[in-house]
N, C-alpha and C positions, 0 to 999 in steps of 0.2 A: 544490525544490518546497515547498509549505507544507501539514502536515498540516491537514484539517479542523480543528481543533480550534487548532491555531495561525493558522490564517485569517483565523479567527474573533476570535481576544482585540486588545485595544486595542494589543498590542506588535506585530504585524503588519508595520508598516511599519519598525519598529527592525529584526526580525530578517531580514529582506530587507534593509534597508541592510547589515547587518552582512554576510550572508551573500556579498554583492555586494562586500563590501571583503578582502573573506578571497578569493573569485575571485581580484580585480585582481591579490591579492599574490602566489598561489600560480602566476599568469601570469605575474610580473615576476622573480620567481624562477627558474623554468623558463627566461626567455631570458638571464637573467647564467648559468646552469650552461651552456647553451649555446655562448654566445656562450666563458664560459671555456675549452670545448670543439673551438672551432673550429669548430662545425656551422654557426654562424647571423653574419651581420657584421651591423653597425647600419653603414644606408645613410646615416640622414636621424634624426637625434633628434627626439623627441617636443616638439611646441610646444604653444601654447594653443589648442585643441581640436581638435589633430592627433595622429593617433597615429606611433610609431616605425616607420620602414621600414625591414625587413630581406632579407638576402639568404640565403637555404637553401644551402648550400657543397656541393655533390654530388660534383664531379667533383673532378680535379688539379689541381694551382695554374694550369695555363695555361688548361681549360676554365673555372674560378672566375673568372679575370680577366678574362677574354674577353666573361662575361658581366653580372661588374660593370659592364666598361665600355659594354656593350649597354643595363644595366638607367639606369644615372647617365646615358646618353644621352636614355633614355625617359623619365626621371621629373624632367630638366633639373638634375639635381645635378650640383654641379663633380668632377671627376675629382680624386680626392685619393689620391698615390702614394707 
């Protein structure tokens, strides 16, 4: 959120764009960190106008595999093993 002074400035759009880019980078860095630790798995890469699809891995290996199969079926994604 911008302070009243920032909102009134000529640079308000530039400030908001900078914050937006920073937020996107932080989210991207967090996703990479979680993937490296096996907490989430990318099921579908991002494409033009479409966000990547991730699976949160909360169960054991057998449960996670079953949920991944179900998610891929629901999202019409190929089964990749």
